[in-house]
C-alpha positions as CSV (number, residue, x, y, z in Angstrom):
1,M,170.2,-27.4,-154.0
2,E,172.5,-28.1,-157.0
3,N,174.1,-31.5,-157.4
4,W,171.8,-33.1,-154.7
5,F,169.4,-35.9,-155.4
6,K,165.9,-35.1,-154.0
7,V,163.2,-37.4,-152.5
8,T,159.9,-36.1,-151.1
9,I,158.1,-38.0,-148.4
10,E,154.8,-37.1,-146.6
11,T,155.1,-37.9,-143.0
12,R,152.8,-40.6,-141.6
13,Y,151.0,-40.8,-138.3
14,H,152.7,-44.0,-137.1
15,E,156.1,-42.1,-137.3
16,T,155.1,-39.7,-134.5
17,D,155.8,-40.0,-130.9
18,Q,153.5,-39.3,-128.0
19,M,153.9,-35.5,-128.5
20,G,152.9,-35.7,-132.1
21,I,156.4,-35.0,-133.4
22,I,158.2,-37.3,-135.8
23,H,160.3,-39.7,-133.7
24,H,164.0,-39.3,-134.1
25,S,164.4,-43.0,-135.1
26,V,162.6,-42.2,-138.4
27,F,165.3,-40.0,-139.9
28,P,167.7,-42.9,-140.6
29,I,164.9,-44.7,-142.4
30,W,164.3,-41.6,-144.5
31,F,168.0,-41.6,-145.3
32,E,167.7,-45.2,-146.5
33,V,164.7,-44.3,-148.7
34,A,166.7,-41.5,-150.3
35,R,169.7,-43.9,-150.9
36,T,167.6,-46.6,-152.5
37,Q,165.7,-44.1,-154.7
38,W,169.0,-42.6,-155.7
39,C,170.3,-46.1,-156.8
40,K,167.1,-46.7,-158.7
41,S,167.4,-43.3,-160.4
42,K,170.9,-44.4,-161.6
43,G,169.4,-47.6,-163.1
44,L,170.7,-50.1,-160.5
45,G,168.5,-50.9,-157.5
46,Y,169.7,-52.4,-154.2
47,E,167.9,-55.7,-155.1
48,E,170.2,-56.1,-158.1
49,I,173.3,-55.3,-156.0
50,E,172.3,-57.8,-153.4
51,K,171.3,-60.4,-156.0
52,R,175.0,-60.3,-157.1
53,G,176.1,-61.0,-153.5
54,Y,177.1,-57.5,-152.4
55,S,175.9,-55.2,-149.7
56,L,176.6,-51.6,-148.7
57,V,176.8,-52.0,-145.0
58,V,176.3,-49.0,-142.7
59,T,179.4,-48.4,-140.5
60,K,178.5,-44.9,-139.3
61,L,175.4,-42.9,-138.9
62,E,175.1,-39.4,-137.7
63,V,172.0,-37.2,-137.4
64,R,171.8,-33.6,-136.2
65,Y,168.3,-32.5,-135.4
66,K,167.5,-28.8,-135.8
67,R,163.7,-28.5,-135.8
68,E,160.8,-30.7,-135.2
69,V,158.8,-32.4,-137.9
70,R,155.1,-33.1,-137.5
71,F,152.6,-35.5,-138.9
72,G,151.4,-34.3,-142.3
73,D,154.5,-32.3,-143.1
74,E,156.0,-32.8,-146.5
75,V,159.6,-33.7,-146.0
76,V,162.3,-33.3,-148.7
77,I,165.4,-35.3,-148.3
78,F,168.5,-34.2,-150.2
79,L,171.3,-36.7,-150.7
80,K,174.8,-36.4,-152.2
81,I,178.1,-38.4,-152.0
82,S,180.5,-36.4,-149.9
83,Q,183.4,-38.9,-149.9
84,I,184.3,-42.0,-151.9
85,S,187.2,-44.4,-152.0
86,S,187.7,-47.9,-153.4
87,R,185.8,-49.5,-150.6
88,K,184.0,-46.7,-148.7
89,I,181.2,-44.3,-149.6
90,V,179.9,-41.5,-147.4
91,F,176.5,-40.0,-148.1
92,E,175.4,-36.6,-146.8
93,Y,171.8,-35.7,-146.2
94,K,169.7,-32.5,-145.6
95,V,166.2,-32.9,-144.5
96,Q,163.9,-29.9,-145.2
97,V,160.3,-28.9,-144.5
98,Q,159.0,-25.8,-146.3
99,N,162.6,-25.0,-147.4
100,R,163.9,-25.0,-143.8
101,T,166.5,-27.5,-142.8
102,V,165.2,-29.6,-140.0
103,A,168.0,-32.2,-139.9
104,T,171.3,-33.0,-141.4
105,G,173.2,-36.3,-141.4
106,I,175.7,-38.7,-142.9
107,T,176.0,-42.4,-143.4
108,E,179.2,-44.2,-144.1
109,H,179.2,-47.5,-146.0
110,F,181.6,-50.2,-146.9
111,W,181.2,-52.7,-149.7
112,Y,180.7,-56.2,-148.2
113,K,180.7,-59.6,-149.8
114,D,181.3,-63.1,-148.5
115,G,182.0,-61.9,-144.9
116,K,184.6,-59.3,-145.8
117,I,185.0,-55.7,-146.9
118,V,185.7,-55.5,-150.7
119,R,186.4,-53.0,-153.4
120,T,183.5,-51.3,-155.2
121,P,182.2,-53.9,-157.7
122,N,182.9,-53.1,-161.3
123,F,179.3,-53.6,-162.4
124,C,178.2,-50.6,-160.3
125,A,181.2,-48.3,-160.1
126,Y,179.5,-45.9,-162.5
127,L,177.0,-45.1,-159.8
128,F,179.6,-43.5,-157.7
129,E,181.6,-41.5,-160.2
130,Q,181.5,-37.9,-159.4
């Protein structure tokens, strides 16, 4: 998938529900893993962003489940920026197992500092140039 950042995760037993299927609550965690790895790959980790007093707060989360995922499956999470403005970023996700899409999703984020929504900080604007 061209222009998508890729992260691979092997599912863990503690992520399963009573039926042996990965619990639906795990997918947003995988989205976060993909986002933090994407930032690191660009040379600026979340810890540096937060050290400077900024946060990327989640204001919207959507997940569409298409197929089950089981313990031991190797999951590939694809991420890309689907929308960006001076204060807001929307990430899009595709989750695949064996080249089959098992879920899709989005997260919407706003830059936040000192209790209010702010513009994208200059020190990390390069991360989000498309």
